[in-house]
KETI-866261 format. One record per residue: y, x, z of N, C-alpha, C in turn. Coordinates in pm, 1 decimal. Atoms other than C-alpha are relative to their C-alpha. Layout:
N
Y|X|Z|Y|X|Z|Y|X|Z .
...
// end
This chain:
73
-55.8|-59.4|115.0|-12181.1|4572.3|-15627.2|12.3|133.2|-21.6 .
21.9|-110.6|27.6|-12157.3|4929.8|-15537.3|-121.5|62.2|-48.6 .
119.5|-31.2|36.0|-12533.0|4974.9|-15591.0|5.4|51.0|-146.0 .
44.4|-8.2|180.7|-12529.4|4931.0|-15982.3|127.1|103.4|-37.9 .
-41.9|-98.7|41.5|-12242.4|5115.3|-16009.4|-42.2|155.4|30.7 .
95.4|-133.9|24.9|-12406.2|5450.2|-15855.8|-113.0|54.6|-61.3 .
151.2|-67.9|104.2|-12741.9|5422.4|-16031.4|65.7|11.5|-127.9 .
-88.6|-70.9|118.0|-12516.3|5397.6|-16340.9|22.6|99.3|8.3 .
-76.4|-130.1|25.6|-12330.5|5698.9|-16246.7|-132.3|93.9|9.6 .
141.1|-74.7|-10.5|-12659.4|5868.1|-16146.9|-52.1|30.8|-105.6 .
94.2|19.9|132.3|-12831.1|5774.4|-16482.4|98.8|87.8|-96.5 .
-73.1|-96.1|100.9|-12505.2|5922.0|-16659.1|10.4|136.2|25.7 .
-4.7|-144.4|-85.6|-12515.8|6244.1|-16439.5|-142.2|66.0|-64.8 .
169.1|-39.7|47.0|-12928.3|6254.5|-16545.5|18.0|24.5|-169.9 .
11.5|-70.3|147.7|-12859.2|6249.7|-16908.1|133.7|77.0|-37.1 .
-69.1|-141.7|35.6|-12571.2|6471.6|-16922.3|-52.6|147.0|7.1 .
86.1|-99.2|-77.9|-12800.6|6717.7|-16746.4|-105.9|36.3|-105.0 .
88.5|-39.1|99.9|-13052.1|6680.9|-17016.8|26.0|-21.5|-128.5 .
-93.2|-41.9|118.2|-12806.4|6647.9|-17286.6|22.9|172.8|3.5 .
-56.0|-141.0|-78.3|-12683.9|7035.0|-17138.0|-157.6|63.1|-28.4 .
115.7|-76.8|58.4|-13039.3|7132.9|-17124.7|-65.0|-21.2|-124.1 .
21.7|13.8|133.0|-13132.9|7037.6|-17469.4|100.2|121.8|-47.4 .
-82.0|-124.3|51.2|-12791.8|7259.5|-17576.3|-93.1|149.2|32.7 .
51.3|-147.2|-48.1|-12950.7|7545.7|-17371.3|-123.0|18.8|-87.7 .
153.5|-9.5|78.4|-13287.3|7532.4|-17532.6|56.9|10.2|-147.6 .
-6.2|14.7|137.9|-13135.1|7514.3|-17885.3|89.1|161.1|12.6 .
-49.8|-104.2|4.2|-12901.6|7807.5|-17796.4|-88.5|145.7|70.8 .
115.3|-70.3|-56.6|-13207.9|8004.6|-17625.6|-79.3|13.1|-91.2 .
29.5|38.6|144.9|-13354.9|7931.0|-17948.4|23.9|107.0|-100.1 .
-49.9|-85.7|118.2|-13135.8|8110.0|-18186.3|9.8|179.8|95.9 .
-0.5|-130.9|-82.2|-13078.8|8355.6|-17925.6|-118.0|112.7|-5.3 .
134.0|-46.8|67.6|-13486.4|8407.9|-17960.1|4.3|98.3|-141.7 .
18.5|-53.2|170.2|-13450.9|8426.1|-18348.3|111.2|122.0|-52.9 .
-48.5|-115.5|43.0|-13179.1|8692.6|-18355.3|-35.7|86.9|50.4 .
32.7|-122.5|-113.5|-13357.7|8915.1|-18083.0|-116.8|50.4|-112.6 .
96.2|-53.4|92.3|-13677.5|8901.9|-18345.5|12.9|58.3|-105.5 .
-71.9|-46.4|154.4|-13470.1|8946.8|-18659.2|39.7|202.9|45.7 .
-36.7|-138.0|-12.9|-13301.2|9276.1|-18474.9|-94.3|80.4|11.7 .
93.6|-146.8|-7.5|-13624.0|9416.3|-18388.8|-47.6|20.8|-125.3 .
68.2|-68.6|118.7|-13772.5|9410.9|-18691.7|79.3|94.7|-87.9 .
-70.8|-70.4|103.1|-13499.2|9555.3|-18863.7|7.1|158.2|92.2 .
26.8|-132.7|-90.5|-13515.7|9845.4|-18530.9|-152.7|39.7|-34.1 .
143.0|-56.6|31.5|-13876.7|9880.8|-18646.2|10.1|48.8|-134.8 .
6.1|-58.5|146.5|-13817.9|9927.0|-19001.2|102.8|144.8|5.4 .
-50.8|-152.6|-32.7|-13540.3|10202.0|-18916.3|-73.8|94.2|70.4 .
90.2|-133.0|-74.5|-13761.5|10387.3|-18671.3|-113.7|14.3|-127.1 .
115.2|-41.5|70.1|-14035.5|10380.3|-18940.4|77.2|106.0|-108.7 .
-103.9|-92.5|115.6|-13765.1|10524.9|-19225.7|50.8|134.3|100.6 .
-24.9|-138.5|-63.3|-13640.3|10778.2|-18936.0|-147.6|118.5|26.9 .
110.3|-16.3|-19.3|-14038.0|10840.3|-18864.9|13.1|102.7|-152.4 .
63.1|-39.1|86.3|-14061.2|10914.5|-19229.6|102.2|151.6|-27.0 .
-70.5|-99.9|21.6|-13736.6|11119.2|-19255.7|-52.2|147.4|72.9 .
48.9|-106.4|-89.5|-13863.6|11351.8|-18956.5|-136.9|86.4|-82.0 .
123.8|-72.3|65.9|-14172.4|11423.8|-19135.4|19.1|77.9|-96.6 .
-31.5|-76.3|158.2|-14032.0|11511.9|-19500.1|44.1|129.3|73.0 .
-59.5|-157.0|-53.9|-13817.9|11757.9|-19278.7|-96.6|86.0|57.0 .
87.1|-82.4|-65.5|-14117.7|11891.7|-19072.5|-68.2|50.7|-137.0 .
114.2|-57.4|112.6|-14310.4|11924.2|-19413.1|113.0|80.1|-86.0 .
-141.0|-80.3|108.5|-13951.9|12102.5|-19610.7|-3.6|111.0|92.4 .
-9.7|-109.9|-89.1|-13927.7|12338.9|-19288.8|-139.5|78.1|-13.6 .
110.1|-69.1|1.6|-14275.8|12398.7|-19312.4|-39.9|115.9|-145.6 .
18.8|-31.9|135.5|-14310.3|12483.6|-19666.0|104.9|115.4|-11.2 .
-128.4|-68.0|2.1|-13941.2|12682.7|-19631.8|-72.2|163.2|81.0 .
33.3|-93.0|-75.1|-14116.5|12930.5|-19369.0|-144.2|20.1|9.8 .
168.0|-93.2|70.6|-14483.2|12981.2|-19563.1|6.3|84.9|-114.7 .
-34.2|-60.6|134.1|-14304.6|13148.6|-19831.0|-78.2|147.4|16.7 .
50.5|-107.7|4.3|-14473.6|13488.7|-19897.0|92.7|117.0|-15.4 .
-132.4|-97.9|-42.2|-14225.1|13730.1|-19781.2|-52.8|119.3|-76.5 .
28.3|-93.4|53.9|-14436.2|13999.3|-19968.7|-18.8|-19.9|-150.4 .
-20.4|43.3|141.1|-14448.3|13841.7|-20288.2|162.3|62.2|-98.4 .
-146.9|-44.4|52.1|-14184.6|13987.1|-20520.7|75.4|-129.7|-96.9 .
-37.5|166.4|125.5|-13952.8|13708.4|-20683.2|100.3|53.3|-101.6 .
-44.4|-9.5|135.7|-13807.5|13901.3|-20935.6|-112.0|72.0|-81.1 .
// end
């Protein structure tokens, strides 16, 4: 009689392990989804920052290209 109980206990352990692995898979999928969303947000922020840097470069280039010999009055 010990053998059937041992086999049942082993099956329960395997089922518990399979359930835990399924939970981990779900959690990892959520982490991956969050990571992809964060990456997209950071990519967008980086693009906006590049635009701001470019605009600042243009503004500074124009500011320093003013004809200093041209009368302003």
